[in-house]
PyMOL Python script that loads the backbone (N, CA, C, O; Angstrom):
from pymol import cmd

cmd.read_pdbstr("""\
ATOM      1  N   MET A   1      68.681   6.342  40.629  1.00  0.00           N
ATOM      2  CA  MET A   1      67.610   7.488  41.172  1.00  0.00           C
ATOM      3  C   MET A   1      67.461   7.225  42.444  1.00  0.00           C
ATOM      4  O   MET A   1      67.834   6.281  43.140  1.00  0.00           O
ATOM      5  N   SER A   2      66.503   8.766  42.791  1.00  0.00           N
ATOM      6  CA  SER A   2      66.266   8.891  44.064  1.00  0.00           C
ATOM      7  C   SER A   2      64.816   8.026  44.412  1.00  0.00           C
ATOM      8  O   SER A   2      63.904   7.772  43.625  1.00  0.00           O
ATOM      9  N   PRO A   3      64.919   7.695  45.750  1.00  0.00           N
ATOM     10  CA  PRO A   3      63.360   7.415  46.065  1.00  0.00           C
ATOM     11  C   PRO A   3      62.183   8.172  45.875  1.00  0.00           C
ATOM     12  O   PRO A   3      61.096   7.602  45.772  1.00  0.00           O
ATOM     13  N   GLY A   4      62.300   9.474  45.815  1.00  0.00           N
ATOM     14  CA  GLY A   4      61.100  10.153  45.492  1.00  0.00           C
ATOM     15  C   GLY A   4      61.314  10.486  43.816  1.00  0.00           C
ATOM     16  O   GLY A   4      60.186  10.641  43.348  1.00  0.00           O
ATOM     17  N   LEU A   5      62.035  10.601  43.077  1.00  0.00           N
ATOM     18  CA  LEU A   5      61.948  10.565  41.454  1.00  0.00           C
ATOM     19  C   LEU A   5      61.191   8.911  41.517  1.00  0.00           C
ATOM     20  O   LEU A   5      60.115   8.844  40.923  1.00  0.00           O
ATOM     21  N   LEU A   6      61.555   7.962  42.009  1.00  0.00           N
ATOM     22  CA  LEU A   6      60.935   6.880  41.527  1.00  0.00           C
ATOM     23  C   LEU A   6      59.608   6.424  41.656  1.00  0.00           C
ATOM     24  O   LEU A   6      58.930   5.774  40.861  1.00  0.00           O
ATOM     25  N   SER A   7      59.230   7.035  43.218  1.00  0.00           N
ATOM     26  CA  SER A   7      57.592   7.126  43.631  1.00  0.00           C
ATOM     27  C   SER A   7      56.958   8.069  42.362  1.00  0.00           C
ATOM     28  O   SER A   7      56.134   7.532  41.622  1.00  0.00           O
ATOM     29  N   HIS A   8      57.341   9.433  42.129  1.00  0.00           N
ATOM     30  CA  HIS A   8      56.830  10.168  41.429  1.00  0.00           C
ATOM     31  C   HIS A   8      56.859   9.479  39.989  1.00  0.00           C
ATOM     32  O   HIS A   8      55.857   9.893  39.406  1.00  0.00           O
ATOM     33  N   THR A   9      57.618   8.548  39.102  1.00  0.00           N
ATOM     34  CA  THR A   9      57.606   8.016  37.985  1.00  0.00           C
ATOM     35  C   THR A   9      56.611   7.079  38.080  1.00  0.00           C
ATOM     36  O   THR A   9      55.769   7.182  37.188  1.00  0.00           O
ATOM     37  N   SER A  10      56.377   5.904  39.137  1.00  0.00           N
ATOM     38  CA  SER A  10      55.270   5.355  39.241  1.00  0.00           C
ATOM     39  C   SER A  10      54.273   5.729  39.755  1.00  0.00           C
ATOM     40  O   SER A  10      53.332   4.935  39.780  1.00  0.00           O
ATOM     41  N   ALA A  11      54.111   7.038  40.340  1.00  0.00           N
ATOM     42  CA  ALA A  11      52.358   7.514  40.319  1.00  0.00           C
ATOM     43  C   ALA A  11      52.115   8.024  39.187  1.00  0.00           C
ATOM     44  O   ALA A  11      50.932   8.186  38.886  1.00  0.00           O
ATOM     45  N   VAL A  12      53.281   8.462  38.144  1.00  0.00           N
ATOM     46  CA  VAL A  12      52.338   9.253  36.486  1.00  0.00           C
ATOM     47  C   VAL A  12      52.076   7.678  35.826  1.00  0.00           C
ATOM     48  O   VAL A  12      51.117   7.518  35.072  1.00  0.00           O
ATOM     49  N   ARG A  13      52.978   6.545  36.154  1.00  0.00           N
ATOM     50  CA  ARG A  13      52.478   5.334  35.376  1.00  0.00           C
ATOM     51  C   ARG A  13      51.479   4.759  36.168  1.00  0.00           C
ATOM     52  O   ARG A  13      51.210   3.601  35.846  1.00  0.00           O
ATOM     53  N   ILE A  14      50.940   5.154  36.971  1.00  0.00           N
ATOM     54  CA  ILE A  14      49.618   4.309  37.743  1.00  0.00           C
ATOM     55  C   ILE A  14      48.578   5.421  37.156  1.00  0.00           C
ATOM     56  O   ILE A  14      47.432   5.055  36.896  1.00  0.00           O
ATOM     57  N   ILE A  15      48.954   6.718  36.954  1.00  0.00           N
ATOM     58  CA  ILE A  15      47.826   7.683  36.772  1.00  0.00           C
ATOM     59  C   ILE A  15      47.781   7.575  34.873  1.00  0.00           C
ATOM     60  O   ILE A  15      46.685   7.828  34.373  1.00  0.00           O
ATOM     61  N   THR A  16      48.567   7.330  34.221  1.00  0.00           N
ATOM     62  CA  THR A  16      48.607   7.191  32.932  1.00  0.00           C
ATOM     63  C   THR A  16      47.997   5.948  32.643  1.00  0.00           C
ATOM     64  O   THR A  16      47.008   6.120  31.931  1.00  0.00           O
ATOM     65  N   VAL A  17      48.204   4.773  32.917  1.00  0.00           N
ATOM     66  CA  VAL A  17      47.182   3.486  32.930  1.00  0.00           C
ATOM     67  C   VAL A  17      46.143   3.763  33.160  1.00  0.00           C
ATOM     68  O   VAL A  17      45.346   3.583  32.239  1.00  0.00           O
ATOM     69  N   SER A  18      45.625   4.303  34.404  1.00  0.00           N
ATOM     70  CA  SER A  18      44.407   4.337  34.866  1.00  0.00           C
ATOM     71  C   SER A  18      43.383   5.369  33.818  1.00  0.00           C
ATOM     72  O   SER A  18      42.195   5.177  33.563  1.00  0.00           O
ATOM     73  N   LEU A  19      44.071   6.253  33.431  1.00  0.00           N
ATOM     74  CA  LEU A  19      43.770   7.354  32.459  1.00  0.00           C
ATOM     75  C   LEU A  19      43.159   6.351  31.280  1.00  0.00           C
ATOM     76  O   LEU A  19      41.964   6.212  31.015  1.00  0.00           O
ATOM     77  N   ALA A  20      44.776   5.400  30.361  1.00  0.00           N
ATOM     78  CA  ALA A  20      44.284   4.960  29.648  1.00  0.00           C
ATOM     79  C   ALA A  20      42.811   3.834  29.584  1.00  0.00           C
ATOM     80  O   ALA A  20      42.128   3.646  28.577  1.00  0.00           O
ATOM     81  N   LEU A  21      42.629   3.303  30.725  1.00  0.00           N
ATOM     82  CA  LEU A  21      42.010   1.956  31.222  1.00  0.00           C
ATOM     83  C   LEU A  21      40.469   2.581  31.192  1.00  0.00           C
ATOM     84  O   LEU A  21      39.493   1.831  31.218  1.00  0.00           O
ATOM     85  N   PHE A  22      40.350   3.977  31.138  1.00  0.00           N
ATOM     86  CA  PHE A  22      39.221   4.935  31.962  1.00  0.00           C
ATOM     87  C   PHE A  22      38.837   5.300  30.352  1.00  0.00           C
ATOM     88  O   PHE A  22      37.623   5.422  30.188  1.00  0.00           O
ATOM     89  N   ALA A  23      39.510   5.460  29.357  1.00  0.00           N
ATOM     90  CA  ALA A  23      39.242   6.294  28.084  1.00  0.00           C
ATOM     91  C   ALA A  23      38.797   4.890  27.567  1.00  0.00           C
ATOM     92  O   ALA A  23      37.579   4.808  27.408  1.00  0.00           O
ATOM     93  N   SER A  24      39.489   3.801  27.279  1.00  0.00           N
ATOM     94  CA  SER A  24      39.500   2.678  26.355  1.00  0.00           C
ATOM     95  C   SER A  24      37.715   2.436  26.642  1.00  0.00           C
ATOM     96  O   SER A  24      36.805   2.390  25.813  1.00  0.00           O
ATOM     97  N   THR A  25      37.667   2.301  28.270  1.00  0.00           N
ATOM     98  CA  THR A  25      36.342   1.607  28.961  1.00  0.00           C
ATOM     99  C   THR A  25      35.155   2.992  28.431  1.00  0.00           C
ATOM    100  O   THR A  25      33.967   2.671  28.379  1.00  0.00           O
ATOM    101  N   VAL A  26      35.403   3.955  28.191  1.00  0.00           N
ATOM    102  CA  VAL A  26      34.525   4.621  27.600  1.00  0.00           C
ATOM    103  C   VAL A  26      34.330   4.578  26.010  1.00  0.00           C
ATOM    104  O   VAL A  26      33.211   4.716  25.516  1.00  0.00           O
ATOM    105  N   PHE A  27      35.224   4.425  25.410  1.00  0.00           N
ATOM    106  CA  PHE A  27      35.246   4.046  24.034  1.00  0.00           C
ATOM    107  C   PHE A  27      34.302   2.883  24.138  1.00  0.00           C
ATOM    108  O   PHE A  27      33.134   2.991  23.765  1.00  0.00           O
ATOM    109  N   LEU A  28      34.724   1.924  24.572  1.00  0.00           N
ATOM    110  CA  LEU A  28      34.052   0.712  24.245  1.00  0.00           C
ATOM    111  C   LEU A  28      32.426   0.656  24.807  1.00  0.00           C
ATOM    112  O   LEU A  28      31.637  -0.104  24.244  1.00  0.00           O
ATOM    113  N   VAL A  29      32.014   1.453  25.874  1.00  0.00           N
ATOM    114  CA  VAL A  29      30.853   1.704  26.111  1.00  0.00           C
ATOM    115  C   VAL A  29      29.964   2.459  24.933  1.00  0.00           C
ATOM    116  O   VAL A  29      28.800   2.190  24.639  1.00  0.00           O
ATOM    117  N   SER A  30      30.678   3.318  24.426  1.00  0.00           N
ATOM    118  CA  SER A  30      29.896   4.263  23.668  1.00  0.00           C
ATOM    119  C   SER A  30      29.568   3.359  22.216  1.00  0.00           C
ATOM    120  O   SER A  30      28.469   3.281  21.667  1.00  0.00           O
ATOM    121  N   PHE A  31      30.982   2.641  21.727  1.00  0.00           N
ATOM    122  CA  PHE A  31      30.645   1.531  20.710  1.00  0.00           C
ATOM    123  C   PHE A  31      29.563   0.749  20.824  1.00  0.00           C
ATOM    124  O   PHE A  31      28.699   0.717  19.947  1.00  0.00           O
ATOM    125  N   LEU A  32      29.511   0.079  21.861  1.00  0.00           N
ATOM    126  CA  LEU A  32      28.343  -1.075  21.953  1.00  0.00           C
ATOM    127  C   LEU A  32      27.073  -0.177  22.260  1.00  0.00           C
ATOM    128  O   LEU A  32      25.936  -0.424  21.859  1.00  0.00           O
ATOM    129  N   PHE A  33      27.369   0.664  22.865  1.00  0.00           N
ATOM    130  CA  PHE A  33      25.750   1.712  22.809  1.00  0.00           C
ATOM    131  C   PHE A  33      25.144   1.989  21.357  1.00  0.00           C
ATOM    132  O   PHE A  33      24.101   1.556  20.868  1.00  0.00           O
ATOM    133  N   LEU A  34      26.215   2.934  20.756  1.00  0.00           N
ATOM    134  CA  LEU A  34      25.731   2.791  19.192  1.00  0.00           C
ATOM    135  C   LEU A  34      25.236   1.660  18.616  1.00  0.00           C
ATOM    136  O   LEU A  34      24.071   1.503  18.252  1.00  0.00           O
ATOM    137  N   HIS A  35      26.150   0.853  18.534  1.00  0.00           N
ATOM    138  CA  HIS A  35      26.072  -0.395  18.193  1.00  0.00           C
ATOM    139  C   HIS A  35      24.590  -1.105  18.236  1.00  0.00           C
ATOM    140  O   HIS A  35      23.997  -1.576  17.265  1.00  0.00           O
ATOM    141  N   GLN A  36      24.139  -1.067  19.593  1.00  0.00           N
ATOM    142  CA  GLN A  36      22.920  -1.418  20.039  1.00  0.00           C
ATOM    143  C   GLN A  36      21.704  -0.400  19.510  1.00  0.00           C
ATOM    144  O   GLN A  36      20.583  -0.817  19.220  1.00  0.00           O
ATOM    145  N   LEU A  37      22.055   0.820  19.442  1.00  0.00           N
ATOM    146  CA  LEU A  37      21.322   1.734  18.975  1.00  0.00           C
ATOM    147  C   LEU A  37      20.948   1.600  17.586  1.00  0.00           C
ATOM    148  O   LEU A  37      19.748   1.699  17.331  1.00  0.00           O
ATOM    149  N   ARG A  38      21.795   1.383  16.606  1.00  0.00           N
ATOM    150  CA  ARG A  38      21.735   1.228  15.262  1.00  0.00           C
ATOM    151  C   ARG A  38      21.012   0.096  15.093  1.00  0.00           C
ATOM    152  O   ARG A  38      19.933   0.276  14.529  1.00  0.00           O
ATOM    153  N   LYS A  39      21.255  -0.941  15.384  1.00  0.00           N
ATOM    154  CA  LYS A  39      20.483  -2.277  15.421  1.00  0.00           C
ATOM    155  C   LYS A  39      19.325  -1.881  15.499  1.00  0.00           C
ATOM    156  O   LYS A  39      18.605  -1.849  14.501  1.00  0.00           O
ATOM    157  N   GLU A  40      18.746  -1.345  17.184  1.00  0.00           N
ATOM    158  CA  GLU A  40      17.307  -1.180  17.559  1.00  0.00           C
ATOM    159  C   GLU A  40      16.750  -0.396  16.185  1.00  0.00           C
ATOM    160  O   GLU A  40      15.849  -0.909  15.521  1.00  0.00           O
ATOM    161  N   THR A  41      17.206   0.569  15.901  1.00  0.00           N
ATOM    162  CA  THR A  41      16.736   1.762  15.093  1.00  0.00           C
ATOM    163  C   THR A  41      16.542   0.803  13.468  1.00  0.00           C
ATOM    164  O   THR A  41      15.415   0.763  12.975  1.00  0.00           O
ATOM    165  N   SER A  42      17.285   0.348  13.017  1.00  0.00           N
ATOM    166  CA  SER A  42      17.329  -0.596  11.987  1.00  0.00           C
ATOM    167  C   SER A  42      16.013  -1.721  11.877  1.00  0.00           C
ATOM    168  O   SER A  42      15.631  -1.918  10.724  1.00  0.00           O
ATOM    169  N   GLU A  43      15.286  -2.477  12.973  1.00  0.00           N
ATOM    170  CA  GLU A  43      14.509  -2.925  13.475  1.00  0.00           C
ATOM    171  C   GLU A  43      13.214  -2.278  13.124  1.00  0.00           C
ATOM    172  O   GLU A  43      12.203  -2.605  12.501  1.00  0.00           O
ATOM    173  N   GLN A  44      13.670  -1.162  13.810  1.00  0.00           N
ATOM    174  CA  GLN A  44      12.206  -0.469  14.053  1.00  0.00           C
ATOM    175  C   GLN A  44      11.636   0.127  12.308  1.00  0.00           C
ATOM    176  O   GLN A  44      10.539   0.240  11.761  1.00  0.00           O
ATOM    177  N   LEU A  45      13.071   0.389  11.908  1.00  0.00           N
ATOM    178  CA  LEU A  45      12.679   0.951  10.748  1.00  0.00           C
ATOM    179  C   LEU A  45      11.978  -0.023   9.649  1.00  0.00           C
ATOM    180  O   LEU A  45      11.060   0.380   8.934  1.00  0.00           O
ATOM    181  N   LEU A  46      12.544  -1.453   9.578  1.00  0.00           N
ATOM    182  CA  LEU A  46      11.828  -2.392   8.916  1.00  0.00           C
ATOM    183  C   LEU A  46      10.294  -2.792   9.584  1.00  0.00           C
ATOM    184  O   LEU A  46       9.218  -2.955   9.007  1.00  0.00           O
ATOM    185  N   ALA A  47      10.552  -2.857  10.653  1.00  0.00           N
ATOM    186  CA  ALA A  47       8.820  -3.089  10.870  1.00  0.00           C
ATOM    187  C   ALA A  47       8.023  -2.018  10.488  1.00  0.00           C
ATOM    188  O   ALA A  47       6.855  -2.368  10.320  1.00  0.00           O
ATOM    189  N   ARG A  48       8.240  -0.794  10.282  1.00  0.00           N
ATOM    190  CA  ARG A  48       7.674   0.310   9.915  1.00  0.00           C
ATOM    191  C   ARG A  48       7.555  -0.185   8.441  1.00  0.00           C
ATOM    192  O   ARG A  48       6.560  -0.851   8.156  1.00  0.00           O
ATOM    193  N   GLN A  49       8.272   0.023   7.697  1.00  0.00           N
ATOM    194  CA  GLN A  49       8.476  -0.443   6.514  1.00  0.00           C
ATOM    195  C   GLN A  49       7.449  -1.819   5.891  1.00  0.00           C
ATOM    196  O   GLN A  49       6.990  -1.989   4.762  1.00  0.00           O
ATOM    197  N   PHE A  50       7.355  -2.499   6.894  1.00  0.00           N
ATOM    198  CA  PHE A  50       6.703  -3.848   6.495  1.00  0.00           C
ATOM    199  C   PHE A  50       5.284  -3.413   7.010  1.00  0.00           C
ATOM    200  O   PHE A  50       4.344  -3.920   6.397  1.00  0.00           O
ATOM    201  N   SER A  51       5.034  -2.714   7.847  1.00  0.00           N
ATOM    202  CA  SER A  51       3.769  -2.402   8.286  1.00  0.00           C
ATOM    203  C   SER A  51       3.055  -1.295   6.909  1.00  0.00           C
ATOM    204  O   SER A  51       1.873  -1.276   6.565  1.00  0.00           O
ATOM    205  N   GLU A  52       4.125  -0.506   6.362  1.00  0.00           N
ATOM    206  CA  GLU A  52       3.521   0.524   5.526  1.00  0.00           C
ATOM    207  C   GLU A  52       3.238  -0.356   4.133  1.00  0.00           C
ATOM    208  O   GLU A  52       2.346   0.030   3.378  1.00  0.00           O
ATOM    209  N   VAL A  53       3.950  -1.442   3.838  1.00  0.00           N
ATOM    210  CA  VAL A  53       3.942  -1.869   2.549  1.00  0.00           C
ATOM    211  C   VAL A  53       2.695  -3.193   2.971  1.00  0.00           C
ATOM    212  O   VAL A  53       1.988  -3.623   2.059  1.00  0.00           O
ATOM    213  N   THR A  54       2.541  -3.736   4.378  1.00  0.00           N
ATOM    214  CA  THR A  54       1.138  -4.419   4.474  1.00  0.00           C
ATOM    215  C   THR A  54      -0.188  -3.684   4.060  1.00  0.00           C
ATOM    216  O   THR A  54      -1.071  -4.052   3.286  1.00  0.00           O
ATOM    217  N   MET A  55      -0.052  -2.387   4.900  1.00  0.00           N
ATOM    218  CA  MET A  55      -1.348  -1.770   4.570  1.00  0.00           C
ATOM    219  C   MET A  55      -1.543  -1.073   2.956  1.00  0.00           C
ATOM    220  O   MET A  55      -2.600  -0.800   2.387  1.00  0.00           O
ATOM    221  N   LEU A  56      -0.309  -0.924   2.527  1.00  0.00           N
ATOM    222  CA  LEU A  56      -0.345  -0.430   0.799  1.00  0.00           C
ATOM    223  C   LEU A  56      -1.355  -1.141   0.053  1.00  0.00           C
ATOM    224  O   LEU A  56      -2.279  -0.694  -0.628  1.00  0.00           O
ATOM    225  N   ALA A  57      -0.899  -2.718   0.385  1.00  0.00           N
ATOM    226  CA  ALA A  57      -1.020  -3.965  -0.445  1.00  0.00           C
ATOM    227  C   ALA A  57      -2.343  -3.837   0.196  1.00  0.00           C
ATOM    228  O   ALA A  57      -3.089  -3.071  -0.415  1.00  0.00           O
ATOM    229  N   HIS A  58      -2.819  -4.350   1.211  1.00  0.00           N
ATOM    230  CA  HIS A  58      -4.341  -4.577   1.753  1.00  0.00           C
ATOM    231  C   HIS A  58      -4.936  -3.145   0.777  1.00  0.00           C
ATOM    232  O   HIS A  58      -5.084  -3.620  -0.349  1.00  0.00           O
ATOM    233  N   HIS A  59      -5.231  -2.016   0.737  1.00  0.00           N
ATOM    234  CA  HIS A  59      -5.257  -0.928  -0.162  1.00  0.00           C
ATOM    235  C   HIS A  59      -5.734  -1.522  -1.447  1.00  0.00           C
ATOM    236  O   HIS A  59      -6.917  -1.720  -1.722  1.00  0.00           O
ATOM    237  N   LEU A  60      -4.757  -1.775  -2.172  1.00  0.00           N
ATOM    238  CA  LEU A  60      -4.635  -2.156  -3.393  1.00  0.00           C
ATOM    239  C   LEU A  60      -5.514  -3.661  -4.022  1.00  0.00           C
ATOM    240  O   LEU A  60      -5.835  -3.970  -5.169  1.00  0.00           O
ATOM    241  N   ASP A  61      -5.706  -4.381  -2.677  1.00  0.00           N
ATOM    242  CA  ASP A  61      -6.474  -5.517  -2.617  1.00  0.00           C
ATOM    243  C   ASP A  61      -7.738  -5.217  -2.950  1.00  0.00           C
ATOM    244  O   ASP A  61      -8.333  -5.449  -4.003  1.00  0.00           O
ATOM    245  N   HIS A  62      -8.177  -4.574  -1.774  1.00  0.00           N
ATOM    246  CA  HIS A  62      -9.522  -3.734  -1.822  1.00  0.00           C
ATOM    247  C   HIS A  62      -9.885  -2.999  -3.232  1.00  0.00           C
ATOM    248  O   HIS A  62     -10.906  -3.328  -3.836  1.00  0.00           O
ATOM    249  N   ASP A  63      -9.191  -2.199  -3.629  1.00  0.00           N
ATOM    250  CA  ASP A  63      -9.565  -1.625  -4.981  1.00  0.00           C
ATOM    251  C   ASP A  63      -9.808  -2.510  -6.096  1.00  0.00           C
ATOM    252  O   ASP A  63     -10.817  -2.437  -6.797  1.00  0.00           O
ATOM    253  N   LEU A  64      -8.624  -3.573  -6.298  1.00  0.00           N
ATOM    254  CA  LEU A  64      -8.664  -4.397  -7.531  1.00  0.00           C
ATOM    255  C   LEU A  64     -10.057  -4.989  -7.252  1.00  0.00           C
ATOM    256  O   LEU A  64     -10.863  -4.909  -8.179  1.00  0.00           O
ATOM    257  N   GLU A  65     -10.465  -5.587  -6.076  1.00  0.00           N
ATOM    258  CA  GLU A  65     -11.547  -6.331  -5.812  1.00  0.00           C
ATOM    259  C   GLU A  65     -12.829  -5.550  -6.528  1.00  0.00           C
ATOM    260  O   GLU A  65     -13.676  -5.898  -7.351  1.00  0.00           O
ATOM    261  N   ILE A  66     -12.576  -4.433  -5.870  1.00  0.00           N
ATOM    262  CA  ILE A  66     -14.071  -3.406  -6.233  1.00  0.00           C
ATOM    263  C   ILE A  66     -13.727  -3.292  -8.160  1.00  0.00           C
ATOM    264  O   ILE A  66     -14.660  -3.717  -8.840  1.00  0.00           O
ATOM    265  N   ILE A  67     -12.865  -2.923  -8.707  1.00  0.00           N
ATOM    266  CA  ILE A  67     -12.148  -3.073  -9.966  1.00  0.00           C
ATOM    267  C   ILE A  67     -13.139  -4.176 -10.467  1.00  0.00           C
ATOM    268  O   ILE A  67     -14.242  -4.010 -10.988  1.00  0.00           O
ATOM    269  N   PHE A  68     -12.452  -5.394 -10.173  1.00  0.00           N
ATOM    270  CA  PHE A  68     -13.298  -6.851 -10.588  1.00  0.00           C
ATOM    271  C   PHE A  68     -14.647  -6.850 -10.557  1.00  0.00           C
ATOM    272  O   PHE A  68     -15.268  -6.909 -11.619  1.00  0.00           O
ATOM    273  N   LYS A  69     -15.206  -6.792  -9.520  1.00  0.00           N
ATOM    274  CA  LYS A  69     -16.426  -6.789  -8.872  1.00  0.00           C
ATOM    275  C   LYS A  69     -17.224  -6.356 -10.284  1.00  0.00           C
ATOM    276  O   LYS A  69     -17.880  -7.101 -11.012  1.00  0.00           O
ATOM    277  N   ARG A  70     -16.962  -4.906 -10.448  1.00  0.00           N
ATOM    278  CA  ARG A  70     -17.033  -3.729 -11.532  1.00  0.00           C
ATOM    279  C   ARG A  70     -17.166  -4.160 -12.984  1.00  0.00           C
ATOM    280  O   ARG A  70     -18.203  -4.018 -13.632  1.00  0.00           O
ATOM    281  N   LEU A  71     -16.255  -4.596 -13.359  1.00  0.00           N
ATOM    282  CA  LEU A  71     -15.856  -5.416 -14.524  1.00  0.00           C
ATOM    283  C   LEU A  71     -16.883  -6.643 -14.911  1.00  0.00           C
ATOM    284  O   LEU A  71     -17.645  -6.704 -15.876  1.00  0.00           O
ATOM    285  N   THR A  72     -16.605  -7.871 -13.567  1.00  0.00           N
ATOM    286  CA  THR A  72     -17.759  -8.681 -13.879  1.00  0.00           C
ATOM    287  C   THR A  72     -19.063  -8.358 -14.177  1.00  0.00           C
ATOM    288  O   THR A  72     -19.708  -8.702 -15.168  1.00  0.00           O
ATOM    289  N   ASP A  73     -19.450  -7.582 -13.130  1.00  0.00           N
ATOM    290  CA  ASP A  73     -21.314  -6.449 -13.680  1.00  0.00           C
ATOM    291  C   ASP A  73     -21.244  -6.579 -14.764  1.00  0.00           C
ATOM    292  O   ASP A  73     -21.831  -7.459 -15.394  1.00  0.00           O
ATOM    293  N   LEU A  74     -20.101  -5.261 -15.492  1.00  0.00           N
ATOM    294  CA  LEU A  74     -20.444  -4.969 -16.572  1.00  0.00           C
ATOM    295  C   LEU A  74     -20.657  -6.320 -17.960  1.00  0.00           C
ATOM    296  O   LEU A  74     -21.470  -6.407 -18.879  1.00  0.00           O
ATOM    297  N   ALA A  75     -19.641  -7.101 -17.578  1.00  0.00           N
ATOM    298  CA  ALA A  75     -19.385  -8.243 -18.200  1.00  0.00           C
ATOM    299  C   ALA A  75     -20.588  -8.786 -18.557  1.00  0.00           C
ATOM    300  O   ALA A  75     -20.797  -8.969 -19.756  1.00  0.00           O
ATOM    301  N   GLY A  76     -21.448  -9.091 -17.722  1.00  0.00           N
ATOM    302  CA  GLY A  76     -22.447  -9.973 -17.357  1.00  0.00           C
ATOM    303  C   GLY A  76     -23.702  -9.022 -18.202  1.00  0.00           C
ATOM    304  O   GLY A  76     -24.566  -9.511 -18.929  1.00  0.00           O
ATOM    305  N   GLN A  77     -23.543  -7.682 -17.910  1.00  0.00           N
ATOM    306  CA  GLN A  77     -24.698  -6.891 -18.774  1.00  0.00           C
ATOM    307  C   GLN A  77     -24.557  -7.078 -20.039  1.00  0.00           C
ATOM    308  O   GLN A  77     -25.551  -7.170 -20.759  1.00  0.00           O
ATOM    309  N   ILE A  78     -23.371  -7.163 -20.501  1.00  0.00           N
ATOM    310  CA  ILE A  78     -23.180  -7.251 -21.859  1.00  0.00           C
ATOM    311  C   ILE A  78     -23.510  -8.728 -22.851  1.00  0.00           C
ATOM    312  O   ILE A  78     -23.935  -8.901 -23.993  1.00  0.00           O
ATOM    313  N   VAL A  79     -23.126  -9.508 -21.891  1.00  0.00           N
ATOM    314  CA  VAL A  79     -23.569 -10.816 -21.939  1.00  0.00           C
ATOM    315  C   VAL A  79     -25.430 -11.051 -22.545  1.00  0.00           C
ATOM    316  O   VAL A  79     -25.876 -11.556 -23.575  1.00  0.00           O
ATOM    317  N   ARG A  80     -26.132 -10.394 -21.307  1.00  0.00           N
ATOM    318  CA  ARG A  80     -27.457 -10.463 -21.395  1.00  0.00           C
ATOM    319  C   ARG A  80     -27.861  -9.287 -22.190  1.00  0.00           C
ATOM    320  O   ARG A  80     -28.998  -8.872 -21.967  1.00  0.00           O
ATOM    321  N   GLY A  81     -27.152  -8.668 -23.074  1.00  0.00           N
ATOM    322  CA  GLY A  81     -27.754  -7.491 -23.823  1.00  0.00           C
ATOM    323  C   GLY A  81     -28.364  -6.502 -23.287  1.00  0.00           C
ATOM    324  O   GLY A  81     -29.388  -6.049 -23.798  1.00  0.00           O
ATOM    325  N   GLU A  82     -27.753  -5.932 -22.002  1.00  0.00           N
ATOM    326  CA  GLU A  82     -28.371  -4.958 -21.248  1.00  0.00           C
ATOM    327  C   GLU A  82     -27.176  -3.770 -21.657  1.00  0.00           C
ATOM    328  O   GLU A  82     -26.166  -3.892 -22.351  1.00  0.00           O
ATOM    329  N   GLU A  83     -27.791  -2.440 -20.845  1.00  0.00           N
ATOM    330  CA  GLU A  83     -27.064  -1.338 -21.219  1.00  0.00           C
ATOM    331  C   GLU A  83     -26.207  -0.710 -19.887  1.00  0.00           C
ATOM    332  O   GLU A  83     -25.494   0.284 -20.025  1.00  0.00           O
TER     333      GLU A  83
END
""", "prot")
cmd.dss("prot")
cmd.show_as("cartoon", "prot")
cmd.util.cbc("prot")
cmd.orient("prot")
């Protein structure tokens, strides 16, 4: 091989390896970014769901306390013979 052709081939190899490393780095960074984003989104969704369920449970508990008090008052009236 001539020296010019050998240096041309070496340059092509260097460029090819550099592009492969660049593409691999972009892929790896993208993968890690998407993995972190998915994880954070999942955590936020779980926190939101927990908050909504907690709020719903609080409202249900409050409503059940009101119903229980009314039923207790009604039972007391029935026992005492009131209407």
